C-alpha atoms as one frame of an Amber mdcrd trajectory, in Angstrom:
protein
 -26.785 -31.174   4.064 -23.350 -29.820   3.151 -20.923 -28.526   5.761 -19.847
 -24.897   5.678 -16.523 -23.662   7.038 -16.373 -19.921   6.374 -15.079 -16.975
   8.392 -14.951 -13.250   7.629 -12.893 -10.985   9.898 -12.160  -7.261   9.816
  -9.568  -6.146  12.323  -6.125  -4.705  12.918  -2.766  -6.441  12.695  -1.254
  -7.046  16.131   2.260  -7.519  14.750   4.217  -7.243  11.522   3.613 -10.133
   9.086   6.021 -13.088   9.222   6.897 -14.614   5.848   8.191 -18.209   5.746
   8.760 -20.842   3.093   7.415 -24.376   3.285   9.690 -27.309   2.306   7.749
 -27.421  -0.975   8.917 -23.872  -1.728   5.494 -22.260  -1.271   5.418 -19.039
   0.726   3.230 -18.683   3.806   2.674 -15.443   5.688   1.421 -15.490   9.277
  -0.655 -12.551  10.480  -1.936 -11.741  13.948  -5.310  -9.971  13.896  -7.317
  -8.404  16.711 -11.073  -8.060  16.204 -13.066  -6.161  18.827 -16.410  -7.333
  20.136 -18.692  -4.820  21.839 -20.964  -5.816  24.678 -22.921  -3.995  27.329
 -21.906  -4.503  30.973 -25.126  -5.491  32.745 -24.096  -3.968  36.100 -22.745
  -0.587  34.939 -24.675  -0.223  31.674 -21.464   0.837  29.883 -20.295  -0.588
  26.574 -17.105  -2.644  26.784 -14.731  -3.453  23.908 -13.371  -6.998  24.170
 -10.601  -8.005  21.758 -10.469 -11.427  20.115  -7.122 -12.530  18.683  -6.674
 -14.717  15.606  -3.731 -16.214  13.759  -4.183 -16.052   9.978  -2.089 -17.943
   7.400  -1.903 -16.575   3.862  -0.324 -18.761   1.186   1.493 -18.146  -2.101
   1.809 -14.832  -3.898  -0.965 -13.373  -1.786   1.104 -14.077   1.355   4.151
 -12.459  -0.205   2.085  -9.347  -0.952   0.847  -9.233   2.646   4.416  -9.457
   3.954   5.531  -6.711   1.591   2.732  -4.169   2.099   1.261  -4.750   5.570
   2.565  -3.575   8.948   1.429  -3.719  12.554  -1.732  -1.686  13.159  -2.999
  -1.865   9.577  -6.661  -2.786   9.167  -7.434  -5.814   6.995 -10.470  -7.814
   5.933  -9.921 -11.572   5.751 -12.186 -14.124   4.092 -11.247 -17.730   4.694
 -11.842 -20.948   6.599 -11.038 -22.323  10.035  -8.435 -25.044  10.619  -8.100
 -26.966  13.880  -4.670 -28.358  14.765  -3.496 -30.547  17.633   0.034 -31.461
  18.768   2.032 -32.767  21.731   3.941 -30.054  23.591   7.508 -30.716  24.825
   6.142 -31.109  28.377   3.909 -33.995  27.192   0.586 -32.129  27.239  -1.812
 -32.088  24.308  -2.196 -28.659  22.747  -4.658 -27.427  20.141  -5.478 -24.233
  18.305  -7.877 -22.910  15.711  -6.306 -20.835  12.919  -7.740 -19.012   9.929
  -6.585 -20.009   6.446  -7.110 -16.938   4.275  -8.565 -17.207   0.814  -8.577
 -13.443   0.301  -7.054 -10.563   2.229  -8.200  -7.028   1.550  -6.085  -4.106
   2.731  -8.494  -1.643   4.371  -7.937   2.015   5.220  -4.999   4.271   4.495
  -1.411   3.073   4.495   0.885   4.259   7.261   1.744   7.904   6.678  -1.132
   8.422   4.229  -3.727  11.100   4.776  -7.307  10.380   5.738  -8.298  10.653
   2.078  -6.379   7.388   1.818  -6.999   5.623  -1.400  -4.816   2.966   0.203
  -7.236   0.111  -0.329  -6.006  -2.909  -2.233  -7.453  -6.365  -2.663  -5.575
  -9.580  -3.061  -7.409 -12.791  -3.814  -5.856 -16.086  -4.770  -2.581 -14.265
  -5.378  -4.077 -12.028  -8.063  -4.636  -8.296  -7.481  -8.186  -7.315  -8.232
  -7.213  -4.544 -10.592 -10.651  -4.276 -12.144 -12.034  -2.300  -9.209  -9.039
   0.032  -9.165  -9.133   0.539 -12.927 -12.879   1.143 -13.115 -13.872   4.743
 -13.729 -15.420   6.551 -10.805 -19.187   6.759 -10.998 -20.690  10.132 -11.534
 -24.205  10.654 -10.369 -26.697  13.065 -11.897 -25.723  15.628  -9.238 -22.269
  15.950 -10.832 -23.524  16.335 -14.347 -21.959  13.074 -15.538 -24.774  10.566
 -15.104 -27.299  11.443 -17.816 -26.973   8.013 -19.450 -26.982   6.024 -16.186
 -30.724   5.260 -16.469 -29.886   2.653 -19.123 -27.754   0.717 -16.589 -30.352
   0.507 -13.808 -31.581  -3.100 -13.560 -35.130  -2.236 -12.393
């Protein structure tokens, strides 16, 4: 059986992105993301929000786009894989961490200063903007008078 290393997170940035360059010249952007988990307190019966914090690394052009367009508080959706690292700290102790290596980062929700109507959603995958979704015409259902020929596109 094949191994699967896949993670999908939707959360808010805990800090502004940090863009760095590797010795090879490739860009890497580090993001801090908080993802809330809801659970019910067994004693009080109240729902409690518990944050989980993740470090996400985004490479190449996609990382540069994250550094350019994202800011603290912005909601993002990340699809990627987990990476475990271990090192020796200056005090001689062994340290380890689990990070997320992003394959795609989707900007979710309105940009800072934008209205609730937003339209501030962008996708970046593999360093290439997914312009097809943004360029696609908006669907019109039969209730708007624009969907008379939509029956031909229904797959069932």
